[in-house]
C-alpha positions as CSV (number, residue, x, y, z in Angstrom):
1,M,-37.1,-0.3,255.6
2,T,-34.6,-0.6,252.3
3,A,-32.7,2.2,251.7
4,T,-33.6,4.9,248.9
5,R,-32.3,8.0,246.8
6,V,-34.0,10.5,244.8
7,E,-33.5,10.7,241.2
8,K,-34.7,12.9,238.4
9,D,-36.2,12.3,234.7
10,S,-38.2,14.7,232.2
11,M,-41.1,14.0,234.2
12,G,-40.0,14.6,237.7
13,E,-38.4,13.3,240.9
14,M,-38.7,9.7,241.5
15,T,-37.5,7.5,244.9
16,V,-35.4,4.6,243.4
17,P,-33.6,1.7,246.0
18,A,-30.6,3.3,246.7
19,E,-28.1,0.6,245.4
20,A,-29.9,0.1,242.1
21,L,-27.9,1.0,239.1
22,Y,-31.0,1.9,236.9
23,G,-32.8,5.7,237.2
24,A,-36.6,7.1,237.4
25,T,-37.6,5.8,234.3
26,T,-36.6,2.9,234.9
27,Q,-38.7,2.9,238.6
28,R,-41.7,4.6,236.9
29,A,-41.8,1.4,234.3
30,V,-41.3,-1.3,237.1
31,E,-44.1,0.6,238.8
32,N,-46.2,0.7,236.1
33,F,-46.2,-2.6,234.9
34,P,-46.3,-5.4,237.6
35,I,-48.1,-8.0,235.0
36,A,-46.4,-10.8,234.2
37,H,-43.7,-10.3,237.1
38,R,-41.0,-11.7,234.4
39,P,-38.3,-9.7,232.5
40,V,-37.5,-8.8,229.4
41,P,-35.0,-12.2,228.5
42,A,-31.1,-11.4,229.6
43,E,-30.5,-12.5,226.1
44,V,-32.5,-9.0,224.8
45,I,-30.3,-7.1,227.7
46,H,-27.1,-8.5,226.4
47,A,-27.9,-7.5,222.9
48,F,-28.3,-4.6,223.9
49,G,-25.6,-3.9,225.7
50,L,-23.5,-5.2,222.2
51,L,-25.7,-2.5,220.5
52,K,-24.7,0.5,223.0
53,K,-20.7,-0.8,222.9
54,A,-21.4,-0.6,218.7
55,C,-22.9,2.9,218.7
56,A,-20.3,4.5,221.1
57,E,-18.0,3.3,219.1
58,A,-19.9,4.6,216.1
59,N,-20.6,7.9,217.8
60,L,-15.9,8.0,218.7
61,A,-15.5,6.9,215.6
62,L,-17.7,9.8,213.8
63,K,-16.5,12.5,216.5
64,K,-19.8,12.4,218.3
65,L,-18.4,11.8,221.5
66,D,-16.1,12.7,222.7
67,E,-13.2,10.3,223.8
68,P,-13.8,9.9,227.7
69,R,-17.4,9.8,227.5
70,G,-17.2,7.0,224.1
71,K,-14.7,4.6,226.2
72,A,-16.7,5.2,229.3
73,I,-19.8,4.1,227.7
74,I,-18.3,1.0,225.8
75,K,-16.9,-0.7,229.4
76,A,-20.4,-0.2,230.7
77,A,-22.0,-1.7,227.7
78,D,-19.4,-4.1,228.0
79,A,-19.8,-5.3,231.2
80,I,-24.1,-5.6,230.4
81,A,-23.1,-7.9,227.1
82,Q,-21.5,-10.2,229.5
83,G,-24.4,-10.4,231.9
84,R,-22.5,-9.0,235.0
85,H,-25.2,-7.2,236.0
86,D,-28.6,-8.9,234.8
87,R,-30.5,-8.6,238.1
88,E,-30.9,-4.2,237.1
89,F,-33.1,-4.9,234.6
90,P,-36.2,-5.9,236.3
91,I,-38.7,-3.9,233.8
92,D,-42.0,-6.7,232.7
93,I,-42.3,-7.9,228.9
94,F,-45.7,-6.7,229.2
95,Q,-44.6,-2.7,228.7
96,T,-44.6,-0.3,226.7
97,G,-44.8,-2.0,223.4
98,S,-41.8,0.3,221.8
99,G,-39.5,-1.5,224.8
100,T,-38.8,2.4,225.6
101,S,-38.2,1.7,228.9
102,T,-36.1,-0.9,228.9
103,N,-33.5,1.0,226.3
104,M,-34.0,3.1,229.0
105,N,-32.9,1.3,231.5
106,V,-30.1,0.7,229.6
107,N,-29.1,3.8,229.2
108,E,-29.4,4.5,232.9
109,V,-27.4,1.7,233.7
110,I,-24.7,2.4,231.1
111,G,-25.0,6.1,233.1
112,N,-24.8,5.0,236.4
113,L,-22.2,2.8,235.8
114,T,-19.9,5.1,234.5
115,C,-20.4,7.5,237.2
116,L,-18.9,4.1,239.4
117,A,-15.8,3.9,237.4
118,A,-15.6,7.7,237.9
119,K,-15.9,7.2,241.7
120,K,-18.7,9.5,241.7
121,P,-22.4,9.3,243.2
122,I,-25.1,7.0,241.1
123,G,-27.3,9.0,239.3
124,S,-24.6,11.9,239.5
125,R,-24.3,14.5,236.3
126,D,-22.4,17.4,237.0
127,H,-19.2,15.8,237.1
128,K,-16.6,16.4,234.6
129,N,-17.2,13.8,231.5
130,A,-20.6,13.4,233.1
131,V,-22.7,10.5,231.1
132,H,-26.3,11.2,230.7
133,P,-28.6,8.4,229.6
134,N,-30.3,10.4,227.0
135,D,-27.6,13.0,225.6
136,H,-24.9,10.5,225.4
137,V,-26.3,7.1,225.5
138,N,-28.5,6.7,223.5
139,M,-27.0,9.9,221.1
140,G,-27.9,9.1,217.5
141,Q,-30.3,6.0,218.8
142,S,-34.0,5.8,219.1
143,S,-35.6,3.5,221.4
144,N,-37.6,2.7,218.1
145,D,-35.1,1.8,216.2
146,T,-32.9,0.1,219.2
147,F,-35.5,-2.0,220.7
148,P,-36.1,-3.7,217.8
149,T,-32.4,-4.0,216.7
150,A,-31.7,-5.6,220.0
151,M,-34.5,-8.3,219.6
152,Q,-33.1,-9.2,216.4
153,V,-29.4,-9.4,217.3
154,A,-30.3,-11.7,220.4
155,A,-32.6,-13.8,218.3
156,A,-30.2,-14.2,215.1
157,V,-27.3,-14.5,218.1
158,A,-29.1,-17.5,219.6
159,I,-29.8,-19.3,216.8
160,D,-26.3,-19.4,215.9
161,K,-25.2,-20.4,218.8
162,N,-26.9,-22.7,220.6
163,L,-30.4,-23.8,217.9
164,I,-28.1,-24.7,214.9
165,P,-25.5,-26.5,217.2
166,A,-28.7,-28.7,218.7
167,L,-30.3,-29.5,215.9
168,T,-26.8,-30.2,213.9
169,R,-25.9,-32.7,216.7
170,L,-29.7,-34.4,216.5
171,G,-29.2,-34.6,212.6
172,K,-25.9,-36.4,212.8
173,E,-27.4,-39.1,215.6
174,L,-30.2,-40.2,213.3
175,N,-28.1,-40.3,210.4
176,K,-26.0,-42.5,212.2
177,K,-29.0,-45.0,213.2
178,A,-30.0,-44.7,210.1
179,K,-26.6,-45.8,208.5
180,Q,-26.1,-48.5,211.5
181,W,-29.8,-50.2,211.1
182,D,-30.4,-50.1,207.4
183,R,-30.2,-53.7,206.9
184,I,-33.0,-54.3,209.4
185,V,-36.1,-55.1,207.5
186,K,-39.5,-54.2,208.9
187,V,-43.1,-53.4,208.3
188,G,-43.9,-50.0,206.8
189,R,-46.8,-48.0,208.3
190,T,-49.3,-45.9,207.1
191,H,-52.9,-44.8,208.6
192,L,-51.6,-46.4,211.4
193,M,-51.9,-49.5,209.0
194,D,-50.0,-52.5,208.3
195,A,-48.2,-51.6,204.6
196,T,-45.2,-52.5,202.5
197,P,-41.9,-53.5,204.2
198,I,-39.0,-50.1,204.5
199,R,-36.1,-50.5,206.5
200,L,-35.5,-49.0,209.8
201,G,-32.4,-47.2,208.2
202,Q,-34.6,-45.8,205.5
203,Q,-36.7,-44.7,208.0
204,F,-34.6,-42.8,210.3
205,S,-33.0,-41.3,206.9
206,G,-36.4,-39.8,206.6
207,Y,-35.8,-38.2,210.4
208,A,-32.6,-37.6,209.8
209,A,-32.9,-35.0,206.7
210,A,-36.3,-33.8,208.8
211,A,-33.5,-32.4,211.1
212,E,-31.2,-31.4,208.3
213,Y,-34.0,-29.5,206.8
214,C,-34.4,-28.2,210.5
215,V,-30.6,-27.0,210.3
216,T,-31.5,-24.9,207.0
217,R,-34.7,-23.6,208.1
218,A,-32.6,-21.8,211.3
219,K,-30.2,-20.6,209.3
220,R,-32.7,-19.0,207.2
221,A,-34.1,-17.7,210.1
222,M,-31.2,-16.2,211.4
223,Q,-30.1,-14.6,207.8
224,R,-33.4,-13.0,207.7
225,L,-33.2,-11.3,211.2
226,A,-29.4,-10.1,210.2
227,E,-30.1,-8.4,207.1
228,N,-32.5,-6.1,208.4
229,L,-31.3,-4.1,211.1
230,P,-33.3,-1.0,211.8
231,I,-30.4,1.0,213.8
232,G,-30.3,4.3,212.3
233,G,-33.8,4.9,211.7
234,T,-34.5,6.8,214.4
235,A,-38.0,7.4,215.5
236,V,-40.0,6.6,212.5
237,G,-37.2,5.7,210.6
238,T,-36.2,8.8,208.7
239,G,-32.8,8.9,211.0
240,I,-33.3,12.3,212.1
241,N,-30.6,13.5,214.8
242,T,-27.7,10.6,213.4
243,H,-25.1,10.6,210.9
244,P,-25.9,8.8,207.3
245,K,-22.8,6.2,208.1
246,F,-24.0,5.6,211.9
247,G,-26.3,2.5,211.2
248,R,-23.7,0.4,208.5
249,M,-21.2,1.5,211.3
250,V,-23.0,-0.5,213.9
251,C,-24.0,-2.8,211.9
252,E,-20.1,-3.6,211.0
253,A,-19.5,-3.7,215.0
254,L,-22.4,-5.9,215.8
255,S,-20.6,-8.4,213.3
256,K,-17.2,-8.2,214.6
257,A,-18.9,-8.5,218.0
258,T,-21.0,-11.7,217.5
259,G,-19.2,-13.3,214.2
260,V,-22.9,-13.0,212.9
261,K,-22.9,-10.9,209.7
262,F,-25.8,-8.2,210.6
263,T,-26.0,-5.6,208.0
264,E,-28.5,-2.6,207.7
265,A,-32.0,-2.3,207.0
266,P,-32.4,-1.5,203.0
267,N,-35.5,0.6,204.2
268,H,-36.2,1.8,207.7
269,F,-39.6,2.5,207.0
270,E,-40.6,-0.7,206.6
271,A,-37.7,-2.3,208.8
272,Q,-39.5,-0.2,212.0
273,A,-43.4,0.0,210.6
274,T,-42.9,-4.0,210.7
275,R,-41.9,-7.0,212.6
276,D,-42.4,-8.8,209.3
277,C,-38.6,-10.7,209.4
278,V,-39.2,-11.6,213.2
279,V,-42.5,-13.3,211.8
280,E,-41.0,-14.6,209.1
281,A,-38.3,-16.4,211.8
282,S,-41.0,-17.7,214.3
283,G,-42.4,-19.7,211.0
284,E,-39.5,-21.3,210.9
285,L,-39.0,-22.7,214.3
286,K,-42.5,-23.6,214.2
287,T,-42.2,-25.7,210.7
288,I,-38.7,-26.9,213.1
289,A,-41.2,-27.1,215.9
290,V,-43.1,-29.6,213.9
291,A,-41.1,-31.7,212.4
292,L,-39.1,-32.7,215.8
293,S,-42.2,-33.3,217.0
294,K,-43.4,-35.8,214.2
295,I,-39.6,-37.5,215.0
296,A,-40.5,-37.9,218.8
297,N,-44.2,-38.9,218.1
298,D,-43.1,-41.2,215.8
299,I,-40.0,-43.2,217.9
300,R,-42.6,-43.1,220.6
301,W,-45.2,-45.2,219.0
302,L,-42.4,-48.0,217.7
303,G,-41.2,-47.6,221.4
304,S,-44.4,-48.8,222.4
305,G,-44.8,-52.0,224.5
306,P,-42.9,-53.8,225.8
307,R,-45.5,-56.3,225.8
308,C,-48.7,-55.3,223.8
309,G,-47.3,-52.6,222.0
310,L,-44.8,-52.7,219.1
311,F,-41.6,-51.9,220.6
312,E,-39.5,-52.6,217.4
313,L,-37.5,-50.0,219.2
314,S,-35.8,-50.1,223.5
315,L,-35.9,-46.6,224.5
316,P,-33.8,-45.7,227.0
317,A,-34.8,-45.9,230.9
318,T,-34.9,-42.3,232.5
319,Q,-37.2,-42.4,235.5
320,P,-40.0,-44.4,237.1
321,G,-42.6,-43.7,235.3
322,S,-46.2,-44.6,237.0
323,S,-46.7,-43.9,240.8
324,I,-49.4,-47.2,241.3
325,M,-47.8,-48.6,238.1
326,P,-44.7,-50.8,239.3
327,G,-42.0,-51.1,236.3
328,K,-43.7,-48.9,234.3
329,V,-41.0,-47.0,232.2
330,N,-42.7,-44.1,230.0
331,P,-40.8,-42.1,227.0
332,V,-41.1,-38.9,228.8
333,I,-38.2,-37.8,226.4
334,C,-40.5,-37.6,223.5
335,E,-43.1,-36.4,225.5
336,S,-41.3,-33.7,226.2
337,M,-40.2,-32.3,222.7
338,M,-43.9,-32.5,222.0
339,Q,-44.9,-30.5,224.2
340,V,-42.5,-28.2,224.0
341,A,-43.4,-28.0,219.9
342,C,-46.9,-27.3,221.3
343,Q,-45.4,-24.2,223.7
344,V,-43.4,-23.2,220.3
345,I,-46.6,-23.3,218.0
346,G,-47.8,-21.2,220.8
347,N,-45.4,-19.1,220.5
348,D,-45.7,-18.5,216.8
349,A,-49.2,-17.5,217.6
350,A,-48.7,-15.0,219.8
351,I,-45.8,-13.6,217.3
352,T,-48.0,-13.6,214.1
353,L,-50.9,-11.5,215.8
354,G,-48.3,-9.0,217.4
355,G,-47.0,-8.3,213.7
356,M,-50.2,-8.0,212.3
357,G,-51.3,-4.5,212.1
358,G,-53.9,-2.7,214.5
359,I,-52.4,-5.0,217.0
360,G,-48.7,-4.4,216.8
361,S,-47.7,-3.0,214.1
362,L,-49.6,0.4,213.5
363,F,-48.5,3.5,211.0
364,E,-44.1,3.5,211.3
365,L,-44.2,1.5,214.6
366,N,-44.5,-1.9,216.2
367,V,-46.0,-1.9,219.7
368,A,-45.8,-5.3,220.4
369,M,-41.7,-5.9,220.6
370,P,-41.4,-6.8,224.0
371,M,-43.7,-9.8,223.9
372,M,-42.3,-11.0,220.5
373,A,-38.6,-10.6,221.5
374,D,-39.8,-12.6,224.9
375,N,-41.2,-15.6,222.7
376,M,-38.8,-15.6,220.1
377,Q,-35.9,-16.4,222.7
378,T,-38.5,-18.5,224.7
379,S,-38.9,-20.7,221.5
380,I,-35.3,-20.5,220.5
381,R,-34.1,-21.7,224.1
382,L,-36.4,-24.9,224.0
383,L,-36.0,-26.1,220.8
384,A,-31.9,-25.5,221.2
385,N,-32.7,-27.2,224.9
386,V,-35.4,-30.3,224.1
387,A,-33.0,-31.2,220.8
388,E,-29.9,-31.4,223.1
389,V,-32.3,-33.3,225.6
390,F,-33.7,-35.7,223.1
391,T,-29.6,-36.3,221.1
392,D,-27.8,-37.3,225.0
393,K,-30.8,-39.0,226.9
394,L,-32.8,-40.7,224.2
395,L,-30.5,-40.9,220.3
396,V,-27.8,-42.3,222.1
397,G,-28.9,-44.6,223.9
398,L,-31.8,-45.7,222.1
399,E,-32.0,-49.7,220.7
400,V,-33.9,-51.9,217.9
401,N,-35.4,-55.1,219.1
402,E,-34.2,-56.4,215.9
403,K,-36.6,-60.0,216.4
404,I,-39.8,-58.0,217.2
405,A,-38.4,-55.4,214.3
406,T,-38.3,-58.3,211.2
407,G,-40.6,-60.6,212.8
408,F,-44.2,-58.8,211.6
409,V,-42.6,-58.9,207.7
410,E,-43.3,-62.5,206.7
411,R,-46.7,-62.0,208.3
412,S,-47.9,-58.7,207.1
413,L,-50.7,-58.4,204.0
414,M,-49.4,-56.1,202.6
415,L,-47.2,-58.0,200.9
416,C,-49.4,-59.0,198.5
417,T,-48.5,-55.5,196.8
418,K,-45.8,-57.7,194.8
419,L,-48.6,-60.4,194.3
420,A,-50.3,-57.1,192.3
421,P,-48.1,-56.8,188.9
422,V,-48.6,-60.9,188.2
423,I,-52.0,-61.6,189.5
424,G,-53.9,-58.3,188.9
425,Y,-55.0,-56.3,191.7
426,D,-58.8,-57.7,192.7
427,A,-57.4,-61.6,192.6
428,A,-54.5,-59.8,195.1
429,A,-56.9,-58.0,197.3
430,K,-59.0,-61.3,197.3
431,A,-55.2,-63.5,198.7
432,A,-55.0,-60.8,201.3
433,K,-58.7,-60.9,202.8
434,A,-58.7,-64.4,202.5
435,A,-55.3,-65.2,204.1
436,F,-56.2,-63.2,206.9
437,A,-59.8,-65.0,207.4
438,E,-58.0,-68.2,207.3
439,D,-55.1,-67.0,209.6
440,V,-51.9,-67.5,207.5
441,S,-49.6,-65.5,205.7
442,I,-49.8,-64.3,202.1
443,R,-47.0,-67.2,201.3
444,E,-49.1,-69.6,202.8
445,Y,-51.7,-68.5,201.1
446,C,-50.5,-68.6,197.8
447,R,-49.4,-72.1,198.2
448,R,-52.2,-73.6,199.2
449,H,-54.0,-72.4,196.2
450,N,-51.3,-72.4,194.0
451,L,-51.7,-68.6,192.8
452,V,-47.8,-69.0,191.1
453,D,-45.3,-71.1,191.1
454,E,-42.5,-71.6,194.5
455,K,-39.7,-70.1,192.8
456,T,-42.0,-67.0,191.6
457,L,-43.2,-67.0,195.0
458,D,-40.1,-67.0,196.3
459,K,-38.3,-63.8,194.3
460,L,-42.3,-61.8,194.5
461,L,-42.3,-62.2,198.4
462,D,-38.5,-61.2,199.2
463,A,-39.1,-58.2,201.8
464,R,-35.7,-56.8,201.0
465,S,-36.4,-56.3,197.6
466,M,-39.8,-54.5,198.5
467,T,-37.1,-52.0,200.1
468,E,-36.5,-50.5,196.6
469,P,-37.7,-49.3,193.4
470,D,-37.9,-52.7,190.7
471,R,-35.0,-54.0,189.0
472,A,-34.9,-54.3,185.5
């Protein structure tokens, strides 16, 4: 039998594990929500620690909290922010939609950490300078402004510390390849069909630019989350039971602690009644996922083969590709990134639904926040991790098979595009079809049928010149 103790909240007594730092309200939620058996993301809990610390600092400065209690809360909240008590936050993601259970979980753990610091029994509230979860830890706050604030802080910090650096590295490696391979002229493809020539460097410059736009999108997402913190609105946005300066002071403390500039919402009623800023940020993440999937899929195709595909690129071999076909190597890193994109798009759909009126947002509060917070953290984590893996395990070791990449160019029927201004579109189209039927190149066909003189032909069919606008 596991040892237990009895704790009380406003609904009465509850039996909780003896060593647990949480209390009665948390235990009720644990028993009420055995749904996913997956707790609120640790990043959100750490953000709560930062938030509760900032709130205590503001209340101390405003002389709402006495110094012994304020300092005790700050120390306990800081330990939570550092991840030292993650196992004390067991409540399921699919809980009360406002995140009240998690807010009280944090309040209770902080209260009990102050008991331990004062060498008092867990759960005791009758000693000198005792810290009450509601009266002191939650002072000037409501679950309705703390949970949305914590989810925004967690997401903004994760984007700043993890996603933006990962995407930046990805873009730099793609740009490096673009410069390295700029001299290599190959066949362009549209609709999966041969098109006019393109330089491999130009192709990769497109991927590099896409990655740079991803960084821009990530920064926009971070900014949107950081500029609209609901803290200070308390229950419904009116700021009842808090000081007018409280929200601003908390945002200043959070900015100092994280390096991300957080500001109080200009309109607390919008900030608490909606989660539009989260939906918008998730939309940016979805677009990042789409861009990364395109890059991964293109490289996967360009590396197909090695004998019966394109094989213009050699992808690093990372593991055996088949349990039955010896020697087969698959583009598994590309496939991993593409799967992440699918998941992020699915997460965005869930976040979007969570933000909609009638589902998550209704009147003065959104009630789908824990689910939305979990999906945001999952998307950020997956995108950051897969960008790092893609860079390290694929891009760094990616090589070009130059002979294959350049060998298709002379055989491409779309070289006839340069003939069109000279002999006309219809005649050029006829030449392409005839060359295909005779299994000869456009150059050879033109020679056989004297369509243009040799000097003009050499100038027109210079593949490198086709990768740039016509020069006067």
